[in-house]
KEVEX-250438 format. One record per residue (C-alpha): chain; x, y, z. Coordinates in Angstrom, 2 decimals. Layout:
residues N
<"A"; <X; Y; Z>>
...
END
This chain:
residues 392
<"A"; <15.27; 4.38; 18.81>>
<"A"; <15.21; 1.94; 15.88>>
<"A"; <18.51; 0.25; 15.06>>
<"A"; <20.28; 2.32; 12.36>>
<"A"; <21.30; 1.11; 8.92>>
<"A"; <25.04; 0.62; 8.68>>
<"A"; <25.54; 2.58; 5.45>>
<"A"; <25.37; 6.40; 5.89>>
<"A"; <24.00; 6.77; 2.36>>
<"A"; <21.19; 4.37; 3.21>>
<"A"; <20.41; 6.29; 6.39>>
<"A"; <20.12; 9.48; 4.35>>
<"A"; <17.96; 7.74; 1.76>>
<"A"; <15.66; 6.43; 4.50>>
<"A"; <15.26; 9.88; 6.03>>
<"A"; <14.47; 11.36; 2.60>>
<"A"; <11.98; 8.60; 1.83>>
<"A"; <10.25; 9.04; 5.18>>
<"A"; <9.87; 12.76; 4.50>>
<"A"; <8.49; 12.07; 1.02>>
<"A"; <5.89; 9.63; 2.31>>
<"A"; <4.87; 11.87; 5.21>>
<"A"; <4.15; 14.81; 2.92>>
<"A"; <1.24; 13.08; 1.16>>
<"A"; <0.22; 10.31; 3.58>>
<"A"; <-3.15; 11.80; 4.61>>
<"A"; <-4.25; 12.58; 1.05>>
<"A"; <-3.15; 9.19; -0.26>>
<"A"; <-4.92; 7.38; 2.55>>
<"A"; <-8.16; 9.04; 1.42>>
<"A"; <-7.52; 8.18; -2.22>>
<"A"; <-6.51; 4.54; -1.72>>
<"A"; <-5.31; 2.61; -4.76>>
<"A"; <-1.77; 1.93; -5.87>>
<"A"; <0.81; 4.48; -4.70>>
<"A"; <2.76; 4.27; -7.94>>
<"A"; <4.83; 7.43; -7.44>>
<"A"; <5.74; 6.40; -3.91>>
<"A"; <6.62; 2.86; -4.96>>
<"A"; <8.93; 4.34; -7.58>>
<"A"; <10.46; 6.54; -4.89>>
<"A"; <11.20; 3.37; -2.90>>
<"A"; <12.77; 1.85; -6.02>>
<"A"; <15.00; 4.92; -6.44>>
<"A"; <15.96; 4.96; -2.76>>
<"A"; <18.39; 2.07; -3.10>>
<"A"; <16.77; 0.36; -0.09>>
<"A"; <15.09; -2.59; -1.79>>
<"A"; <18.15; -4.81; -1.48>>
<"A"; <18.80; -4.37; 2.24>>
<"A"; <18.18; -8.08; 2.94>>
<"A"; <20.05; -9.31; -0.16>>
<"A"; <23.47; -10.67; 0.91>>
<"A"; <26.52; -8.79; -0.29>>
<"A"; <27.57; -11.88; -2.23>>
<"A"; <24.49; -11.42; -4.42>>
<"A"; <25.05; -7.68; -4.86>>
<"A"; <22.90; -6.42; -1.97>>
<"A"; <23.47; -4.48; 1.22>>
<"A"; <23.49; -7.49; 3.55>>
<"A"; <21.90; -5.66; 6.49>>
<"A"; <20.80; -7.45; 9.65>>
<"A"; <17.18; -7.77; 10.73>>
<"A"; <17.31; -5.20; 13.58>>
<"A"; <18.39; -2.51; 11.09>>
<"A"; <15.97; -3.61; 8.34>>
<"A"; <13.02; -3.70; 10.70>>
<"A"; <14.17; -0.45; 12.27>>
<"A"; <13.76; 1.11; 8.81>>
<"A"; <10.32; -0.48; 8.50>>
<"A"; <9.33; 0.95; 11.87>>
<"A"; <10.48; 4.45; 10.90>>
<"A"; <8.42; 4.42; 7.71>>
<"A"; <5.39; 3.05; 9.58>>
<"A"; <5.46; 6.10; 11.83>>
<"A"; <4.26; 8.18; 8.85>>
<"A"; <2.79; 5.69; 6.37>>
<"A"; <2.10; 2.12; 7.47>>
<"A"; <0.79; 1.07; 4.04>>
<"A"; <4.05; 1.81; 2.25>>
<"A"; <6.01; 0.49; 5.23>>
<"A"; <4.08; -2.77; 4.79>>
<"A"; <5.08; -3.04; 1.12>>
<"A"; <8.68; -2.10; 1.89>>
<"A"; <8.81; -4.71; 4.65>>
<"A"; <7.32; -7.48; 2.54>>
<"A"; <10.03; -6.87; -0.07>>
<"A"; <12.56; -8.07; 2.49>>
<"A"; <10.32; -10.94; 3.59>>
<"A"; <10.19; -12.20; 0.00>>
<"A"; <13.98; -11.94; -0.26>>
<"A"; <14.30; -13.89; 2.99>>
<"A"; <11.91; -16.51; 1.63>>
<"A"; <14.16; -17.10; -1.37>>
<"A"; <17.17; -17.37; 0.93>>
<"A"; <15.40; -19.82; 3.22>>
<"A"; <13.49; -21.94; 0.67>>
<"A"; <15.56; -21.79; -2.50>>
<"A"; <18.49; -23.84; -3.69>>
<"A"; <21.84; -22.14; -4.46>>
<"A"; <21.08; -21.62; -8.17>>
<"A"; <17.70; -20.04; -7.37>>
<"A"; <19.20; -17.76; -4.75>>
<"A"; <21.90; -16.61; -7.16>>
<"A"; <19.49; -15.92; -10.04>>
<"A"; <16.61; -14.33; -8.13>>
<"A"; <18.56; -12.27; -5.61>>
<"A"; <21.13; -11.08; -8.12>>
<"A"; <18.29; -9.87; -10.36>>
<"A"; <16.56; -8.24; -7.38>>
<"A"; <19.66; -6.22; -6.51>>
<"A"; <20.45; -5.25; -10.10>>
<"A"; <16.91; -4.20; -10.99>>
<"A"; <16.08; -3.22; -8.40>>
<"A"; <13.06; -5.50; -8.56>>
<"A"; <10.01; -5.03; -6.32>>
<"A"; <8.45; -8.24; -4.98>>
<"A"; <4.77; -8.80; -4.26>>
<"A"; <3.22; -11.48; -2.08>>
<"A"; <0.73; -14.14; -3.15>>
<"A"; <1.75; -16.62; -0.47>>
<"A"; <-1.38; -16.81; 1.64>>
<"A"; <-1.25; -20.22; 3.34>>
<"A"; <-4.88; -20.01; 4.53>>
<"A"; <-6.14; -19.58; 0.97>>
<"A"; <-5.70; -23.02; -0.62>>
<"A"; <-7.42; -22.23; -3.92>>
<"A"; <-4.28; -22.47; -6.07>>
<"A"; <-3.17; -25.79; -7.50>>
<"A"; <-0.30; -27.19; -9.54>>
<"A"; <-0.72; -30.04; -12.01>>
<"A"; <2.11; -31.61; -14.04>>
<"A"; <2.44; -30.46; -17.64>>
<"A"; <2.85; -33.13; -20.30>>
<"A"; <6.04; -31.52; -21.61>>
<"A"; <7.54; -30.99; -18.16>>
<"A"; <7.06; -28.44; -15.41>>
<"A"; <3.66; -27.52; -14.03>>
<"A"; <0.46; -25.61; -14.78>>
<"A"; <-0.81; -23.22; -12.09>>
<"A"; <-4.48; -22.34; -11.69>>
<"A"; <-6.50; -20.65; -8.98>>
<"A"; <-6.94; -17.51; -6.92>>
<"A"; <-5.14; -15.90; -4.02>>
<"A"; <-6.48; -13.24; -1.67>>
<"A"; <-4.63; -10.70; 0.53>>
<"A"; <-1.82; -10.38; -2.02>>
<"A"; <0.04; -7.41; -0.55>>
<"A"; <2.12; -5.44; -3.02>>
<"A"; <1.10; -7.48; -6.06>>
<"A"; <0.15; -4.38; -8.05>>
<"A"; <3.17; -2.77; -9.72>>
<"A"; <5.39; -5.66; -8.64>>
<"A"; <8.07; -7.28; -10.76>>
<"A"; <8.05; -10.70; -9.07>>
<"A"; <5.55; -12.65; -7.01>>
<"A"; <6.00; -15.28; -4.35>>
<"A"; <3.09; -17.73; -4.72>>
<"A"; <1.99; -20.79; -2.77>>
<"A"; <0.05; -23.65; -4.34>>
<"A"; <-0.82; -27.28; -3.61>>
<"A"; <0.61; -30.01; -5.82>>
<"A"; <-1.43; -33.17; -6.60>>
<"A"; <-0.28; -34.81; -3.34>>
<"A"; <-1.55; -31.84; -1.32>>
<"A"; <1.96; -30.64; -0.51>>
<"A"; <2.26; -26.86; -0.34>>
<"A"; <4.85; -25.56; -2.78>>
<"A"; <6.25; -22.03; -3.01>>
<"A"; <6.92; -20.49; -6.41>>
<"A"; <8.78; -17.40; -7.58>>
<"A"; <7.16; -16.01; -10.73>>
<"A"; <7.39; -12.84; -12.83>>
<"A"; <4.21; -10.85; -12.27>>
<"A"; <3.98; -10.24; -16.03>>
<"A"; <3.90; -13.95; -16.91>>
<"A"; <1.01; -14.95; -19.15>>
<"A"; <-2.05; -15.98; -17.17>>
<"A"; <-1.27; -13.90; -14.05>>
<"A"; <-3.89; -11.19; -13.37>>
<"A"; <-3.59; -8.72; -10.49>>
<"A"; <-7.04; -7.37; -9.62>>
<"A"; <-7.66; -3.86; -8.30>>
<"A"; <-10.16; -4.94; -5.65>>
<"A"; <-8.59; -3.98; -2.30>>
<"A"; <-11.21; -1.80; -0.55>>
<"A"; <-10.69; -2.24; 3.18>>
<"A"; <-10.94; 0.46; 5.83>>
<"A"; <-7.21; 0.47; 6.62>>
<"A"; <-3.83; -0.16; 4.99>>
<"A"; <-5.53; 1.27; 1.92>>
<"A"; <-2.43; 1.48; -0.28>>
<"A"; <-1.02; -1.98; 0.30>>
<"A"; <-2.71; -3.37; -2.84>>
<"A"; <-3.67; -6.41; -0.79>>
<"A"; <-6.36; -7.62; -3.14>>
<"A"; <-6.73; -10.66; -5.36>>
<"A"; <-4.45; -12.34; -7.89>>
<"A"; <-5.76; -14.97; -10.30>>
<"A"; <-3.75; -17.60; -12.16>>
<"A"; <-5.10; -19.11; -15.36>>
<"A"; <-3.07; -21.90; -16.98>>
<"A"; <0.19; -20.28; -15.89>>
<"A"; <3.26; -22.18; -17.08>>
<"A"; <5.59; -22.99; -14.18>>
<"A"; <9.07; -24.30; -14.84>>
<"A"; <10.69; -26.72; -12.44>>
<"A"; <13.18; -23.97; -11.49>>
<"A"; <10.30; -21.67; -10.49>>
<"A"; <9.45; -23.98; -7.58>>
<"A"; <11.69; -23.05; -4.65>>
<"A"; <13.70; -25.81; -3.05>>
<"A"; <15.19; -27.78; -1.63>>
<"A"; <14.74; -27.19; 1.25>>
<"A"; <11.42; -25.47; 0.55>>
<"A"; <9.14; -24.42; 3.43>>
<"A"; <9.75; -26.26; 6.71>>
<"A"; <12.45; -28.40; 5.14>>
<"A"; <14.61; -27.78; 8.22>>
<"A"; <14.54; -25.49; 11.29>>
<"A"; <16.22; -22.69; 9.36>>
<"A"; <13.57; -22.67; 6.61>>
<"A"; <10.91; -22.34; 9.32>>
<"A"; <12.31; -18.91; 10.27>>
<"A"; <10.16; -17.19; 7.63>>
<"A"; <7.14; -16.92; 9.96>>
<"A"; <9.40; -15.44; 12.65>>
<"A"; <10.49; -12.75; 10.20>>
<"A"; <6.89; -12.14; 9.11>>
<"A"; <5.70; -11.78; 12.70>>
<"A"; <8.61; -9.45; 13.47>>
<"A"; <7.59; -7.31; 10.50>>
<"A"; <4.01; -7.02; 11.73>>
<"A"; <5.12; -6.17; 15.26>>
<"A"; <7.54; -3.53; 13.95>>
<"A"; <4.82; -1.93; 11.85>>
<"A"; <2.48; -1.79; 14.85>>
<"A"; <5.17; -0.21; 17.01>>
<"A"; <5.83; 2.35; 14.28>>
<"A"; <2.11; 3.17; 14.07>>
<"A"; <1.98; 3.63; 17.86>>
<"A"; <4.96; 5.96; 17.73>>
<"A"; <3.47; 7.89; 14.82>>
<"A"; <0.16; 8.29; 16.63>>
<"A"; <1.94; 9.49; 19.77>>
<"A"; <3.96; 12.05; 17.78>>
<"A"; <0.83; 13.34; 16.03>>
<"A"; <-1.03; 13.60; 19.32>>
<"A"; <1.82; 15.41; 21.03>>
<"A"; <2.07; 17.98; 18.26>>
<"A"; <-1.67; 18.65; 18.35>>
<"A"; <-1.90; 18.82; 22.14>>
<"A"; <0.94; 21.33; 22.35>>
<"A"; <-0.15; 23.40; 19.39>>
<"A"; <-3.92; 23.16; 19.05>>
<"A"; <-5.70; 21.64; 22.04>>
<"A"; <-7.53; 23.84; 24.54>>
<"A"; <-7.91; 23.05; 28.24>>
<"A"; <-11.26; 21.72; 29.41>>
<"A"; <-13.16; 24.45; 31.23>>
<"A"; <-13.37; 22.48; 34.47>>
<"A"; <-9.65; 21.69; 34.54>>
<"A"; <-8.55; 24.93; 36.17>>
<"A"; <-5.34; 25.04; 34.11>>
<"A"; <-4.15; 27.48; 31.46>>
<"A"; <-3.21; 24.93; 28.77>>
<"A"; <-4.06; 21.40; 27.74>>
<"A"; <-0.43; 20.45; 28.40>>
<"A"; <-1.05; 21.08; 32.12>>
<"A"; <-4.23; 19.01; 32.38>>
<"A"; <-3.54; 16.18; 34.88>>
<"A"; <-5.75; 13.70; 33.03>>
<"A"; <-4.06; 14.40; 29.72>>
<"A"; <-0.67; 14.02; 31.39>>
<"A"; <-1.73; 10.68; 32.83>>
<"A"; <-2.74; 9.45; 29.37>>
<"A"; <0.63; 10.46; 27.97>>
<"A"; <2.40; 8.73; 30.85>>
<"A"; <0.54; 5.49; 30.26>>
<"A"; <1.20; 5.67; 26.51>>
<"A"; <4.89; 6.16; 27.21>>
<"A"; <5.01; 3.06; 29.40>>
<"A"; <3.21; 0.89; 26.85>>
<"A"; <5.28; 2.03; 23.87>>
<"A"; <8.58; 1.93; 25.75>>
<"A"; <7.77; -1.60; 26.91>>
<"A"; <7.00; -2.73; 23.36>>
<"A"; <10.22; -1.11; 22.16>>
<"A"; <12.31; -2.96; 24.75>>
<"A"; <10.62; -6.26; 23.91>>
<"A"; <11.24; -5.51; 20.24>>
<"A"; <14.94; -4.97; 20.79>>
<"A"; <15.17; -8.33; 22.54>>
<"A"; <13.08; -10.13; 19.92>>
<"A"; <15.03; -8.78; 16.95>>
<"A"; <18.32; -9.67; 18.60>>
<"A"; <17.02; -13.23; 19.01>>
<"A"; <15.87; -13.28; 15.39>>
<"A"; <19.26; -12.11; 14.15>>
<"A"; <21.06; -14.69; 16.26>>
<"A"; <18.82; -17.44; 14.87>>
<"A"; <19.36; -16.15; 11.32>>
<"A"; <23.13; -16.20; 11.73>>
<"A"; <23.04; -19.83; 12.82>>
<"A"; <21.97; -20.73; 9.29>>
<"A"; <21.39; -24.41; 8.63>>
<"A"; <22.85; -25.23; 12.07>>
<"A"; <19.81; -23.71; 13.78>>
<"A"; <18.22; -26.12; 16.25>>
<"A"; <14.47; -26.47; 16.88>>
<"A"; <14.97; -25.17; 20.44>>
<"A"; <16.81; -22.05; 19.23>>
<"A"; <14.12; -21.42; 16.67>>
<"A"; <11.41; -21.88; 19.32>>
<"A"; <13.05; -19.47; 21.75>>
<"A"; <13.20; -16.81; 19.04>>
<"A"; <9.53; -17.43; 18.23>>
<"A"; <8.56; -16.88; 21.89>>
<"A"; <10.44; -13.56; 22.04>>
<"A"; <8.86; -12.44; 18.76>>
<"A"; <5.33; -13.43; 19.82>>
<"A"; <5.82; -11.46; 23.05>>
<"A"; <6.87; -8.42; 21.01>>
<"A"; <3.89; -8.89; 18.70>>
<"A"; <1.42; -9.00; 21.60>>
<"A"; <2.91; -5.93; 23.27>>
<"A"; <3.13; -3.84; 20.09>>
<"A"; <-0.41; -4.76; 19.04>>
<"A"; <-1.84; -3.65; 22.37>>
<"A"; <0.29; -0.51; 22.49>>
<"A"; <-0.76; 0.50; 18.98>>
<"A"; <-4.47; -0.11; 19.49>>
<"A"; <-4.33; 1.83; 22.75>>
<"A"; <-2.30; 4.73; 21.38>>
<"A"; <-4.41; 5.15; 18.26>>
<"A"; <-7.57; 5.30; 20.39>>
<"A"; <-6.22; 7.52; 23.16>>
<"A"; <-4.87; 9.91; 20.55>>
<"A"; <-8.30; 11.55; 20.62>>
<"A"; <-8.50; 11.58; 24.42>>
<"A"; <-5.42; 13.81; 24.54>>
<"A"; <-6.24; 16.02; 21.55>>
<"A"; <-9.95; 16.74; 21.83>>
<"A"; <-12.89; 17.15; 19.50>>
<"A"; <-11.17; 19.39; 16.95>>
<"A"; <-8.68; 16.61; 16.22>>
<"A"; <-11.45; 14.57; 14.60>>
<"A"; <-11.56; 16.94; 11.60>>
<"A"; <-10.95; 14.93; 8.45>>
<"A"; <-8.14; 17.20; 7.26>>
<"A"; <-5.86; 15.86; 9.99>>
<"A"; <-6.42; 12.23; 9.07>>
<"A"; <-5.66; 11.04; 12.59>>
<"A"; <-8.19; 8.23; 12.26>>
<"A"; <-5.88; 6.50; 9.79>>
<"A"; <-3.60; 5.37; 12.60>>
<"A"; <-6.40; 3.37; 14.25>>
<"A"; <-7.87; 2.11; 10.96>>
<"A"; <-4.47; 0.89; 9.82>>
<"A"; <-3.50; -0.98; 12.97>>
<"A"; <-6.99; -2.39; 13.48>>
<"A"; <-7.03; -3.76; 9.92>>
<"A"; <-3.48; -5.07; 10.00>>
<"A"; <-3.62; -6.57; 13.50>>
<"A"; <-6.37; -8.95; 12.37>>
<"A"; <-3.81; -10.68; 10.11>>
<"A"; <-3.75; -13.49; 12.66>>
<"A"; <-5.64; -13.49; 15.97>>
<"A"; <-3.72; -12.20; 18.98>>
<"A"; <-5.61; -14.69; 21.15>>
<"A"; <-3.72; -17.55; 19.54>>
<"A"; <-0.38; -15.83; 20.16>>
<"A"; <-1.30; -15.48; 23.80>>
<"A"; <-2.38; -19.12; 23.93>>
<"A"; <1.07; -20.16; 22.65>>
<"A"; <2.78; -17.89; 25.14>>
<"A"; <0.61; -19.25; 27.93>>
<"A"; <1.53; -22.82; 27.01>>
<"A"; <5.21; -21.93; 27.00>>
<"A"; <4.97; -20.06; 30.31>>
<"A"; <3.05; -22.83; 32.05>>
<"A"; <4.56; -25.99; 30.58>>
<"A"; <7.66; -24.93; 28.65>>
<"A"; <6.21; -26.13; 25.32>>
<"A"; <7.66; -24.07; 22.48>>
<"A"; <5.43; -22.88; 19.59>>
<"A"; <5.04; -25.39; 16.80>>
<"A"; <6.53; -24.01; 13.55>>
<"A"; <3.78; -22.88; 11.19>>
<"A"; <3.11; -20.01; 8.82>>
<"A"; <1.88; -17.85; 11.71>>
<"A"; <4.17; -18.89; 14.58>>
END
């Protein structure tokens, strides 16, 4: 089971939110676009400040509980779970990259709002640039792709290159003049993550909008952001696998018919179907156990703060990469085998079972699993820890 939130009111709010999202998930997946009503339900839930420290007015939850909540939502709606998760990643980014004044201003406002963050920090897309303004500050121009949650957001985290080629991270109001969020996300999965394009045209950037010091990779602690991001992805995949398994189980028990050659009275007695369910159990239970270990390592690294050593950070990264590999494989397998254990009638569009596979297949291409396995192979064979980067 996912780690519970510490506040009983938050646990109730999470259960209510999960029920709300589940009720319309199939229809909204077909429709795509911005899930405005559901985003507002997340705002009203009181769960947007889980990662904000209590000193800044937030809940101050740990990562096992936060990502447990993400996993629960992903069981019914991985698009909205993605947006919910990235809210906490953006908060963590401010905590890791920002200076004390920036943390106080941005996180206090986030908790009071509550403000919903979007993401325009795509380190592979280097089309955004900063140039100095004659009267001080900077001017931002360019384009960012895969900007999850940018639509209907209050704040954006943005990366851009300064004239020296150094990557800077900015925190900007989404409504600032020159920022345009395009409605152009049209992929086969994660259809309500609003992960399209944002353009920046002569956007004024104050010096205080640029996070730091320490900024990204300013010390081992600031390099924890990718570990959090990878833990988020792995938690979403595990949630999708669990959601697919629950949907399959319900259909097999309630709708599926035994194959005529099976010689049994119900699909639940079919030995081949039972074998599939047994193998799915092993894969998902294994990913869950690896997830528990990885999130404990992440929390321990987080609590070390600025005293975190490169070795401690690297050991957490190995545990998280292992979790990511296991949850990716479990989710891809479960979302495919769902149809092996339910039968032809389960492919009717009204059930929407295909969304589980489409969502994990789309999301799991965020960064290639082969490169995670390469890093894990290097560590296993030679003891070399992953090099800190935006994806490891």
